[in-house]
N, C-alpha and C positions, 0 to 999 in steps of 0.2 A: 582590541579593543574600544569600546564604544567611547564616542566622543561626548563632551559636557560644555555647556554656557554656564560662567556664575554669574548671578546679577544681585546687585548688593544695592542696598537704600538707604537713604536716610530723609528725615523732612524737612529737616530746617537745616539753614546755613550754619549756625550755630555746631550742629552736633558733629558737622565734617572736622572739626579741630578734637574730636573727643576719639577714644579708640573705637567706637562703634563700629566702622567700615573696615579696621584691621581686622578686628574680631571677627567679624561677618563671614570676612573672604576664606580669614586661616580656616574658621569652621567648615567652611564650604569645600577649602582644598583638603582638609582632613578626610572628608566625608568621600569626597570623588575620589580620595588614596582607597580609599577601605572600601568601596562597593568595585574599584577597578576601572574607574572610568580616566580617560585620558583628557584632561583641561583645555580644551582650546583659543576661549579666550573669555575674558572677565569684564562684565560692564557694571559698571561705578552709577549710581544715581546720584547726584550731591543734592539734598534743600529740596526733594521735587515729594511733593502729594501723592500717596500711593491711591487716593479716591477718585482720580482719573486714569484714563489710559496715555492722555497725551502727555507723556514724558520721553524725553529726547534719546536717554539710552535705551527706554524699552522700545522705542521705536528701533534704535540702531540694531538689539538682540533680534527681534523680530526679522529684519530685513538679511540678518546674519543668517539667521536659521534659514531662511527661505533658500538663500542663495547656496548652502552649505547642506539641506535636507538630508544627503544619501552619506555624510560624514556626525552630524550631531545625531545624537537618540536621547540628551537628556538635557533638560535645564532645572539648574539646581539655586536655591536659593537658603540664607538662614532660619527664616520662617516664615510661614503664608501672609502676615503682618507685612513683612518686607516685601511682598510681591503683589500684593491688593488688599486696601483697608474697605472696599467696598463690594459687595458679593457678584455684583451684576458684574463689576468689571472683570472680577475675579475669572470666572466661568467664560465670558466673551473672550477675554485673552487664553485662557485654557482651550478652547476651543481649536481656537485657533493654532497652537499646536499640537492637538490633534489633529489635524487635516494633515500638519507635516510629520504625522507620527513621531512628535516627542513629547516625551513624557517629564511632568514638573516632579522632580524631588524636593525633599525640603530635610537641609542637616538635621534637625530639631525635631522634625516632626515623621512619626510612621505612616507617611503616605505614598500608595503605589496605584499601580493598575489593577491590582485585585478588587473583588466587591468590599472587604470592607475595609484597605485602603482607600477609596474612592469615597465611601461612607462617612470616612474619618477625615477629609480632604475637604467635602461639603460642611460636616459639623463648624471643624476648624474655619473654614472662611464665614460662615451664619456668625459666629462668636467675634469673629474680625469685624463684622459689618458693627453687630452688636454694641461693642466697645466702641466703635467710633462713634456711634451714636449717641451713647451715653457722654462721651468724651466733648463733642461738638455741644450739647444741651448746656453742659457743666459750662464750658470757655465761654457762651453765651450767655448765661447767667453772672461768671464774674464781668464781663465785659459792663454789661448792662450796670454792676453795681459800682465799675470804677467809674464810667459815665453819669453818676450821680455825687461823685465827690467822696466816695466811700473806698478805702483800702483792704480789700479781701484778703491780702500775704500778712504775713508775719508784721508783727511792728519794728518799726524802724529804732534805732537806737536814738533816745532824746523824746520818744514817745510813749506814752500809754493808751489804753484803750477806758475808756468809760461808756454806761447807756448814753442813749441820743434820748429815751424817753419814748420812741419808739418799737420799743424790742430790740434793738438792735445797737451794737457798738460802733464809736467813733473814735479818731484819733485826739490825744488830748496832751500836751505837753508835759513831759514829765518832771517834775520840779527837783530832782535830785540829778539827772544827767542833759537835759535841755541846756541850761547857762553855761553846761562843757562844752557840749556841742555847737551851738553858738559862739563861744570863745573862740573853738579852731578854727570855724569860719571867719572869723573877724581879723582873728591873726594873719593866717594865710593868705587871707585877701590883700595884706597891705604890702605882699611880695616883701617885705624885710626878712621873714625866716623860712628856712627851708621846713619841706613838709616833717622829715623826722624831725626837726627840732620843737616842731608845734605840739607833735602827738608827745613827744618828751612831755612838755608842758602842760598839756590835759592828764595826762597821764597819772603827772607827780600832785595835780589837785584832785582826783580822783575818779575820772575817770575811768569805767570798765562795761563792759558785757553784760547785757541782762543774765547772764552766767554767775558774772564775777567774775571775771580773769580780765586780763588786759588786751586791750587791741592788738592785732599786729599791723604789720605796715602795711600790708595788703587788703586789708579789714576797712582801713581807715582810709585809705584811695579810693575805695567803693563807697566808705560814708561822703566822703567831699564829692562824690560824682551824683550822688544820690539826688535829681529835682525836687523829691518831695521834700525837702528840708525849705524850698523855694513856694511849696505850694503846689505845686503839680506831680497829677500823677500819670506817668510816664511808662509803658508797653511797650518796646518797639516790636516785639514780634507782633500782636495785637494791632498795632498802627494807632495807638489809644497816647494821645498826650489833651488829657482837659485839666481844669483848676479844682484843688480838693475841698471839701465842705469842712476844713479845719485851721486850727493858727497855725499859721505857716513859722517857721523857727529862724529865716533868716530872709531879709529883703532880697529881691529878683538880682538887682543892680549887687549886692554881694556876691550871690551866687553866679553871677556872669562873670565877674573878677575872679572867683576861685578858677572856674572853668578854663578860662583863658589863662592863668597861671598855668595848669595841671597841661592844657594842651601845649605849652611853647607859644603861645601867640601873643602873649604878656610879657613883656623881658620882667625880670626881677630885680630890689638891689639886696642883695645881700651881701650884711658885713663882713668884713674881710677878722678872719680869726688870726688877733697878733699874738697869742699865745699858743702855746702846743704843750701837753703834759710830757711828751718828752723830752723838748728843751726849753726849761722854763727862763734859759736867760737870753733866747734869742732876742734881738730888738733891744737886747737893755744893755748889751756889752756891746765896746765899739771895737773896730780893727786898729790893731796899733801903727799899720803902715799907713792904709788912706784913710782911716775915723770912719768909715761907714759901718751903720752895724752888722755884727755877725748874724747869720742865720743857722741852720742847722739839719743835719739830715743824716739819712742810714746808707753804711754803704754794704754791699754782700760781698762775703770773703768765701773762703771753699767751703766750709763748714758750719759758719754761721752771720751774723750781720752784726757791722760796727758803727758807733753813732759817732759822729764830728760835729763840733762850730768850725764854722769856715764864713769867709767873707763874700757878702753879697754879690760886693764887685767881682764877676768874670775876669778882666783882665789885671786883677789885683793878685799880685806872686807870693801875697803871705801864706803862710803855712798851714796846715790842717792842725786842727787840736782835738785829743781824745773829749769824748763828753767828760769821762770821770774825772778827768783833768783840769778841764776849764773849770769845772763844777766845784772839784776841790781848792783850786787857787780863788774861785769865788767864796768860799765859805772860809778859807785862811783871811782874805781881803778885809771879810765883815769884821776879823777879830782884830785888825791895826787900828788903832788908835786916830793917826793923821795919815790921811794919805790924798793923794797929788790927783789923781784919775782912776780909770775904770778900764784900762788898756791890756789886755794882756797878750796879746799875739806881737812879738817884738819884729820890729822890722826889719 
């Protein structure tokens, strides 16, 4: 059974967290099994560009192939775009493999050592080069746009697009959503609200996505982290961080405070929840033995959960009382014209 090595690659660190690498590897393994190849090694390149031959895992693959050329006959990739984006690099590495009598195979493309297979490989390598050149020009144009203070990507919530008088569009504050987005930042920056509390407040006030849907918790969190609202255009992948040529929604100080809370660098003052929908009498009724306020909790039985009121003092020996019994007594207590106290647990 001829031996084979598998080479998988993604071009950015962010892509290492999705399913691209496992998908590539599984497709290559399935191809090897179908062709009757024995997989000797798998080389995985994480976050390296295919425009160059200077890739750590590719170098290790070539070294491994040199040292094991008698038993390795094939290098299998998911597609030629995973192998190289530059046709010159492609054929340099391809020639190196050929000297070792090792053939390049693609799990998704019909290439081999036949005349038609070599022709297809040359065409695909040229198309990969063409696609890479087009992408490079597009990226360069978008970076230039951002550096001029304009945002070429989808309009963020709170903004709309208006003509700038030069045949282009620029960001402007949306009269409906901008005040609510600003309110969300300012409320959260105080440190007195949970993120979900702020989301509920602005949702109740009418904040919706551009498609008219309520914001999810994740999308709301991403909104609070977006520096565009403080007037900064940031694209980490391109190492771009520059001021925007449009009105910012919140001050830089407010955005820094929000960012500090989200990252845990700034402590928050969260209001203590004294009332609980499951235990409306919590902290309202006192213990008959030690006169401390009662609290409430759920206990798990064999088949269901049970609710009890009990003394907040752990050392107090007063018995627990079922929620239904306590609240029933309280309702009866309200009907008594004259009462002397509000204690229901006997000492």
